[in-house]
N, CA, C and O atoms as a Tripos MOL2 file, in Angstrom:
@<TRIPOS>MOLECULE
protein
  160   159    40     0     0
PROTEIN
NO_CHARGES

@<TRIPOS>ATOM
      1 N          78.9560   68.0940  112.7130 N.3       1 MET1
      2 CA         79.6430   69.3530  112.4440 C.3       1 MET1
      3 C          78.6250   70.4650  112.3780 C.2       1 MET1
      4 O          77.5760   70.2640  111.7650 O.2       1 MET1
      5 N          78.8610   71.6360  112.9710 N.am      2 ALA2
      6 CA         77.9870   72.7550  112.9970 C.3       2 ALA2
      7 C          77.8890   73.4040  111.5150 C.2       2 ALA2
      8 O          78.8860   73.5170  110.8030 O.2       2 ALA2
      9 N          76.7540   73.7690  111.1660 N.am      3 ARG3
     10 CA         76.6050   74.3620  109.8860 C.3       3 ARG3
     11 C          76.3070   75.8770  110.0170 C.2       3 ARG3
     12 O          75.3290   76.2480  110.6660 O.2       3 ARG3
     13 N          77.1260   76.7430  109.4160 N.am      4 LEU4
     14 CA         76.9650   78.1760  109.5940 C.3       4 LEU4
     15 C          76.1600   78.6990  108.4070 C.2       4 LEU4
     16 O          76.2100   78.1990  107.2820 O.2       4 LEU4
     17 N          75.3710   79.8080  108.7760 N.am      5 CYS5
     18 CA         74.6000   80.4790  107.7340 C.3       5 CYS5
     19 C          75.5540   81.3310  106.8750 C.2       5 CYS5
     20 O          76.6050   81.7690  107.3420 O.2       5 CYS5
     21 N          75.1790   81.5440  105.6690 N.am      6 LYS6
     22 CA         75.8550   82.4580  104.7460 C.3       6 LYS6
     23 C          75.7720   83.8800  105.2990 C.2       6 LYS6
     24 O          74.7040   84.3300  105.7130 O.2       6 LYS6
     25 N          76.8500   84.5490  105.3020 N.am      7 PRO7
     26 CA         76.7900   85.9180  105.7660 C.3       7 PRO7
     27 C          75.9760   86.8180  104.8350 C.2       7 PRO7
     28 O          76.0550   86.6660  103.6160 O.2       7 PRO7
     29 N          75.2310   87.7090  105.3610 N.am      8 ALA8
     30 CA         74.4080   88.6550  104.6070 C.3       8 ALA8
     31 C          75.1910   89.9670  104.3940 C.2       8 ALA8
     32 O          75.7140   90.5980  105.3130 O.2       8 ALA8
     33 N          75.2220   90.3150  103.0950 N.am      9 VAL9
     34 CA         76.0130   91.5630  102.7260 C.3       9 VAL9
     35 C          74.9850   92.5610  102.2390 C.2       9 VAL9
     36 O          74.2230   92.2540  101.3210 O.2       9 VAL9
     37 N          74.9390   93.7260  102.8140 N.am     10 GLN10
     38 CA         74.0570   94.8160  102.4550 C.3      10 GLN10
     39 C          74.7870   95.7370  101.5150 C.2      10 GLN10
     40 O          75.8420   96.2610  101.8720 O.2      10 GLN10
     41 N          74.2470   95.9600  100.2870 N.am     11 ALA11
     42 CA         74.8210   96.8700   99.3660 C.3      11 ALA11
     43 C          73.7490   97.6520   98.6810 C.2      11 ALA11
     44 O          72.7460   97.0350   98.3220 O.2      11 ALA11
     45 N          73.8360   98.9330   98.4560 N.am     12 PRO12
     46 CA         72.8020   99.6480   97.7270 C.3      12 PRO12
     47 C          72.6200   99.1470   96.3440 C.2      12 PRO12
     48 O          73.5870   98.7750   95.6790 O.2      12 PRO12
     49 N          71.3380   99.1280   95.8690 N.am     13 GLU13
     50 CA         71.0570   98.6500   94.5170 C.3      13 GLU13
     51 C          71.5150   99.6420   93.5000 C.2      13 GLU13
     52 O          71.9200   99.2570   92.4030 O.2      13 GLU13
     53 N          71.4640  100.9270   93.8290 N.am     14 HIS14
     54 CA         71.8200  101.9340   92.8390 C.3      14 HIS14
     55 C          72.6840  103.0150   93.5110 C.2      14 HIS14
     56 O          72.2360  103.6880   94.4400 O.2      14 HIS14
     57 N          73.8610  103.1640   93.0550 N.am     15 VAL15
     58 CA         74.8240  104.1720   93.6560 C.3      15 VAL15
     59 C          74.7190  105.3970   92.6550 C.2      15 VAL15
     60 O          74.7780  105.2390   91.4360 O.2      15 VAL15
     61 N          74.5610  106.6200   93.2620 N.am     16 ILE16
     62 CA         74.4550  107.7700   92.3530 C.3      16 ILE16
     63 C          75.7580  108.6100   92.4640 C.2      16 ILE16
     64 O          76.4090  108.5930   93.5080 O.2      16 ILE16
     65 N          76.1130  109.2970   91.4540 N.am     17 THR17
     66 CA         77.3490  110.1120   91.4980 C.3      17 THR17
     67 C          77.0330  111.4050   92.0710 C.2      17 THR17
     68 O          75.8640  111.7300   92.2820 O.2      17 THR17
     69 N          78.0120  112.1540   92.3320 N.am     18 MET18
     70 CA         77.9990  113.5720   92.8210 C.3      18 MET18
     71 C          77.2100  114.3970   91.8140 C.2      18 MET18
     72 O          76.3150  115.1590   92.1800 O.2      18 MET18
     73 N          77.5460  114.2410   90.5750 N.am     19 GLU19
     74 CA         76.8160  114.9990   89.5200 C.3      19 GLU19
     75 C          75.3340  114.7380   89.4570 C.2      19 GLU19
     76 O          74.5390  115.6600   89.2740 O.2      19 GLU19
     77 N          74.9480  113.4550   89.6110 N.am     20 GLU20
     78 CA         73.5480  113.0780   89.6420 C.3      20 GLU20
     79 C          72.9110  113.7740   90.9060 C.2      20 GLU20
     80 O          71.8040  114.3060   90.8190 O.2      20 GLU20
     81 N          73.5930  113.7610   92.0210 N.am     21 THR21
     82 CA         73.0740  114.4190   93.2690 C.3      21 THR21
     83 C          72.8680  115.8610   93.0270 C.2      21 THR21
     84 O          71.8220  116.3900   93.4030 O.2      21 THR21
     85 N          73.8270  116.5620   92.4040 N.am     22 LEU22
     86 CA         73.6880  117.9780   92.1260 C.3      22 LEU22
     87 C          72.5330  118.2760   91.1630 C.2      22 LEU22
     88 O          71.7670  119.2200   91.3550 O.2      22 LEU22
     89 N          72.4350  117.4550   90.1380 N.am     23 ASP23
     90 CA         71.3030  117.5590   89.2370 C.3      23 ASP23
     91 C          69.9480  117.4380   89.8820 C.2      23 ASP23
     92 O          69.0190  118.1800   89.5660 O.2      23 ASP23
     93 N          69.8510  116.5000   90.7810 N.am     24 PHE24
     94 CA         68.6330  116.2270   91.5340 C.3      24 PHE24
     95 C          68.3320  117.5100   92.4510 C.2      24 PHE24
     96 O          67.1920  117.9660   92.5470 O.2      24 PHE24
     97 N          69.3590  118.0180   93.0700 N.am     25 ALA25
     98 CA         69.1490  119.1850   93.9310 C.3      25 ALA25
     99 C          68.7010  120.4020   93.1220 C.2      25 ALA25
    100 O          67.8620  121.1870   93.5630 O.2      25 ALA25
    101 N          69.2850  120.5390   91.9240 N.am     26 ARG26
    102 CA         68.8490  121.6480   91.0780 C.3      26 ARG26
    103 C          67.3600  121.5020   90.6710 C.2      26 ARG26
    104 O          66.6090  122.4780   90.6780 O.2      26 ARG26
    105 N          66.9570  120.2770   90.3200 N.am     27 ARG27
    106 CA         65.5720  120.0870   89.9750 C.3      27 ARG27
    107 C          64.5860  120.3530   91.1140 C.2      27 ARG27
    108 O          63.5670  121.0260   90.9630 O.2      27 ARG27
    109 N          64.9550  119.7830   92.2560 N.am     28 VAL28
    110 CA         64.0560  119.8900   93.4460 C.3      28 VAL28
    111 C          63.9550  121.3620   93.9130 C.2      28 VAL28
    112 O          62.8880  121.8130   94.3290 O.2      28 VAL28
    113 N          65.0570  122.0850   93.8390 N.am     29 HIS29
    114 CA         65.0440  123.3840   94.4780 C.3      29 HIS29
    115 C          64.9580  124.5020   93.3650 C.2      29 HIS29
    116 O          65.2970  125.6610   93.6050 O.2      29 HIS29
    117 N          64.5050  124.1060   92.1850 N.am     30 GLU30
    118 CA         64.4510  125.0500   91.0320 C.3      30 GLU30
    119 C          63.5160  126.1930   91.4960 C.2      30 GLU30
    120 O          62.4680  125.9660   92.1010 O.2      30 GLU30
    121 N          63.9370  127.3920   91.1910 N.am     31 GLY31
    122 CA         63.0710  128.5410   91.4910 C.3      31 GLY31
    123 C          63.3490  129.1920   92.8680 C.2      31 GLY31
    124 O          62.8670  130.2830   93.1690 O.2      31 GLY31
    125 N          64.1500  128.4740   93.6900 N.am     32 ARG32
    126 CA         64.4230  129.0430   95.0260 C.3      32 ARG32
    127 C          65.7730  129.7860   94.9370 C.2      32 ARG32
    128 O          66.7970  129.1940   94.5940 O.2      32 ARG32
    129 N          65.7500  131.0660   95.2470 N.am     33 SER33
    130 CA         66.8600  131.9640   94.9840 C.3      33 SER33
    131 C          68.1240  131.5940   95.8110 C.2      33 SER33
    132 O          69.2390  131.8310   95.3470 O.2      33 SER33
    133 N          67.9680  131.0320   96.9980 N.am     34 ASN34
    134 CA         69.1300  130.6970   97.8420 C.3      34 ASN34
    135 C          69.7980  129.4870   97.3740 C.2      34 ASN34
    136 O          70.9290  129.2760   97.8130 O.2      34 ASN34
    137 N          69.2800  128.6600   96.5520 N.am     35 CYS35
    138 CA         69.9830  127.4540   96.0910 C.3      35 CYS35
    139 C          70.7600  127.7160   94.8280 C.2      35 CYS35
    140 O          71.7350  127.0000   94.5960 O.2      35 CYS35
    141 N          70.4330  128.6420   94.0180 N.am     36 ARG36
    142 CA         71.1120  128.7510   92.7530 C.3      36 ARG36
    143 C          72.5400  129.1570   92.9230 C.2      36 ARG36
    144 O          73.3780  128.7140   92.1370 O.2      36 ARG36
    145 N          72.8780  129.9630   93.8850 N.am     37 SER37
    146 CA         74.3430  130.1920   94.0540 C.3      37 SER37
    147 C          75.1290  129.0390   94.5740 C.2      37 SER37
    148 O          76.2960  128.8610   94.2220 O.2      37 SER37
    149 N          74.4920  128.2330   95.4280 N.am     38 ARG38
    150 CA         75.1730  127.0860   96.0000 C.3      38 ARG38
    151 C          75.2780  125.8880   95.0110 C.2      38 ARG38
    152 O          76.2720  125.1630   95.0090 O.2      38 ARG38
    153 N          74.2510  125.7070   94.1930 N.am     39 CYS39
    154 CA         74.1130  124.5030   93.4080 C.3      39 CYS39
    155 C          74.6520  124.7970   91.9820 C.2      39 CYS39
    156 O          74.7150  123.8550   91.1910 O.2      39 CYS39
    157 N          75.0190  125.9560   91.6250 N.am     40 ALA40
    158 CA         75.4320  126.2680   90.2830 C.3      40 ALA40
    159 C          76.8480  125.8520   90.0150 C.2      40 ALA40
    160 O          77.3520  126.0500   88.9100 O.2      40 ALA40
@<TRIPOS>BOND
     1     1     2 1
     2     2     3 1
     3     3     4 2
     4     3     5 am
     5     5     6 1
     6     6     7 1
     7     7     8 2
     8     7     9 am
     9     9    10 1
    10    10    11 1
    11    11    12 2
    12    11    13 am
    13    13    14 1
    14    14    15 1
    15    15    16 2
    16    15    17 am
    17    17    18 1
    18    18    19 1
    19    19    20 2
    20    19    21 am
    21    21    22 1
    22    22    23 1
    23    23    24 2
    24    23    25 am
    25    25    26 1
    26    26    27 1
    27    27    28 2
    28    27    29 am
    29    29    30 1
    30    30    31 1
    31    31    32 2
    32    31    33 am
    33    33    34 1
    34    34    35 1
    35    35    36 2
    36    35    37 am
    37    37    38 1
    38    38    39 1
    39    39    40 2
    40    39    41 am
    41    41    42 1
    42    42    43 1
    43    43    44 2
    44    43    45 am
    45    45    46 1
    46    46    47 1
    47    47    48 2
    48    47    49 am
    49    49    50 1
    50    50    51 1
    51    51    52 2
    52    51    53 am
    53    53    54 1
    54    54    55 1
    55    55    56 2
    56    55    57 am
    57    57    58 1
    58    58    59 1
    59    59    60 2
    60    59    61 am
    61    61    62 1
    62    62    63 1
    63    63    64 2
    64    63    65 am
    65    65    66 1
    66    66    67 1
    67    67    68 2
    68    67    69 am
    69    69    70 1
    70    70    71 1
    71    71    72 2
    72    71    73 am
    73    73    74 1
    74    74    75 1
    75    75    76 2
    76    75    77 am
    77    77    78 1
    78    78    79 1
    79    79    80 2
    80    79    81 am
    81    81    82 1
    82    82    83 1
    83    83    84 2
    84    83    85 am
    85    85    86 1
    86    86    87 1
    87    87    88 2
    88    87    89 am
    89    89    90 1
    90    90    91 1
    91    91    92 2
    92    91    93 am
    93    93    94 1
    94    94    95 1
    95    95    96 2
    96    95    97 am
    97    97    98 1
    98    98    99 1
    99    99   100 2
   100    99   101 am
   101   101   102 1
   102   102   103 1
   103   103   104 2
   104   103   105 am
   105   105   106 1
   106   106   107 1
   107   107   108 2
   108   107   109 am
   109   109   110 1
   110   110   111 1
   111   111   112 2
   112   111   113 am
   113   113   114 1
   114   114   115 1
   115   115   116 2
   116   115   117 am
   117   117   118 1
   118   118   119 1
   119   119   120 2
   120   119   121 am
   121   121   122 1
   122   122   123 1
   123   123   124 2
   124   123   125 am
   125   125   126 1
   126   126   127 1
   127   127   128 2
   128   127   129 am
   129   129   130 1
   130   130   131 1
   131   131   132 2
   132   131   133 am
   133   133   134 1
   134   134   135 1
   135   135   136 2
   136   135   137 am
   137   137   138 1
   138   138   139 1
   139   139   140 2
   140   139   141 am
   141   141   142 1
   142   142   143 1
   143   143   144 2
   144   143   145 am
   145   145   146 1
   146   146   147 1
   147   147   148 2
   148   147   149 am
   149   149   150 1
   150   150   151 1
   151   151   152 2
   152   151   153 am
   153   153   154 1
   154   154   155 1
   155   155   156 2
   156   155   157 am
   157   157   158 1
   158   158   159 1
   159   159   160 2
@<TRIPOS>SUBSTRUCTURE
     1 MET1         2 RESIDUE 1 A MET
     2 ALA2         6 RESIDUE 1 A ALA
     3 ARG3        10 RESIDUE 1 A ARG
     4 LEU4        14 RESIDUE 1 A LEU
     5 CYS5        18 RESIDUE 1 A CYS
     6 LYS6        22 RESIDUE 1 A LYS
     7 PRO7        26 RESIDUE 1 A PRO
     8 ALA8        30 RESIDUE 1 A ALA
     9 VAL9        34 RESIDUE 1 A VAL
    10 GLN10       38 RESIDUE 1 A GLN
    11 ALA11       42 RESIDUE 1 A ALA
    12 PRO12       46 RESIDUE 1 A PRO
    13 GLU13       50 RESIDUE 1 A GLU
    14 HIS14       54 RESIDUE 1 A HIS
    15 VAL15       58 RESIDUE 1 A VAL
    16 ILE16       62 RESIDUE 1 A ILE
    17 THR17       66 RESIDUE 1 A THR
    18 MET18       70 RESIDUE 1 A MET
    19 GLU19       74 RESIDUE 1 A GLU
    20 GLU20       78 RESIDUE 1 A GLU
    21 THR21       82 RESIDUE 1 A THR
    22 LEU22       86 RESIDUE 1 A LEU
    23 ASP23       90 RESIDUE 1 A ASP
    24 PHE24       94 RESIDUE 1 A PHE
    25 ALA25       98 RESIDUE 1 A ALA
    26 ARG26      102 RESIDUE 1 A ARG
    27 ARG27      106 RESIDUE 1 A ARG
    28 VAL28      110 RESIDUE 1 A VAL
    29 HIS29      114 RESIDUE 1 A HIS
    30 GLU30      118 RESIDUE 1 A GLU
    31 GLY31      122 RESIDUE 1 A GLY
    32 ARG32      126 RESIDUE 1 A ARG
    33 SER33      130 RESIDUE 1 A SER
    34 ASN34      134 RESIDUE 1 A ASN
    35 CYS35      138 RESIDUE 1 A CYS
    36 ARG36      142 RESIDUE 1 A ARG
    37 SER37      146 RESIDUE 1 A SER
    38 ARG38      150 RESIDUE 1 A ARG
    39 CYS39      154 RESIDUE 1 A CYS
    40 ALA40      158 RESIDUE 1 A ALA
């Protein structure tokens, strides 16, 4: 009987929320005038 390999599943180790994404963008682009109106 043939033996099949276990299927590999790829999943991210850490999923970030939209709020965490916006906080990151604010920190990275701090001091840039064109980002404040978009990220606020």
